[in-house]
N, C-alpha and C positions, 0 to 999 in steps of 0.2 A: 099753216099751209105756206105762208110767205117764205118761211125759212126753208122748206123742202124745195121750193122753186129756186131760191138762191143757191142751194147745194147743187142741184141739177145744173144750174147755169154755171157754177164754178167748175163742175166736171166737164162741161162742154168747152169752157175756156181752156182747160188743160188739153182736151183732145184737139181743139183748134191749134194750140201751140205745137203739138206733135205733128198734126197734119201740115202746118206750115213748114216744119222741118223738112218733110219729104217734098212738099210742093216747091220749095226753094233749093232743090237739089243742084241746080246749075250756079247757084250763088255762092258767095264766100261762106266758109264754115262759121265764122263769127256771127254772120247774120242769121244763119239757120239756128245756132244755139241761142242767140238772142231772142228769136221767136219762141222757142220752147221756155226760156227763162221768163220771158214777158208774160206768157200764157200762164205759167205757174204763179208768178207774182200777182197777176190780176186775180187768179182763182183764190189765192190765199187771202188777199185783201177782202174779197167778196165773202169768203167763208168766215172770216173774222167778225163779220157783221151779223152772223146769225147767232141764235142762243147757243147752239153747240160750240160755235167758234169762240164765243165769250167764255164759256165754261172751260174750254181747252186752253185759252189764254191765262185764265185764273189758275188752272191747274199747273201749267208751266211756271208761272211766277211763284206759286207756292213751292214748287220743286226747287227752284233756284234759291229760295229763302232757306229751304232745309239744307241744301248743299252748303250754304255759307255757315250754317251752325255746326257743321261736322268739325271735329278737332282732328286735323290730319297729322300722321306721324311725321316726326322729324327725318332728315336724311339719315342720321345715325341709327335711328330706330328701324327704318326701312332696310338698311344694309344688314343690320344684325339679324332681323327677322329672315331675310333672304338667305343669309349664311346658314342659319339654323335649318331651314327648309332644305337647302342643297345638301348639308351634312346628313340630314335624316334620310333623304332619298339615296345618298350613296351607301349608307349603312344598311338600309333596307334592301337595296339591290344586292349587296354582298350576302346578306342573310338569305334572301331567296335563292341566290345562285348556289349557296352551300346546301340549302334544303333540297333543291332540285337535283344537285349532283348526287347526294346521298340517297335520294329516293331512286334515282336511276341506277346507282351502284347496287342498291338492295334488290331491285327488280331483276337486274341481270343475274344476280346470284340466285335468286328464287327460281328463275326459269332455266338456269343452267347454262346461260351464255357468257357468263363472266369467267375470267381467267381464275384458275384454281390456285 
């Protein structure tokens, strides 16, 4: 129950930050944006104290750990793969253009609109 109250209060902090943005319409933009960011920061800190927030924090930490385990391709491998993809796309575009043109020519001949 306490966690639900904290989550509701966190949502209210976000809403208060947004309301402050509009309430301070005559003030400098940096102050208005600061109000929104302050509300978001306070809401985030409050949310992280809930069980759901702790689970989210653990999930993000595990995700970062998994990203560090990934073996990323080298620059050379990336450029080679990109070149292969571009070459394949060009060849496929040429092939589809030829198929489309031949089908168009065939259909024109079948319906009698093509040149004799």
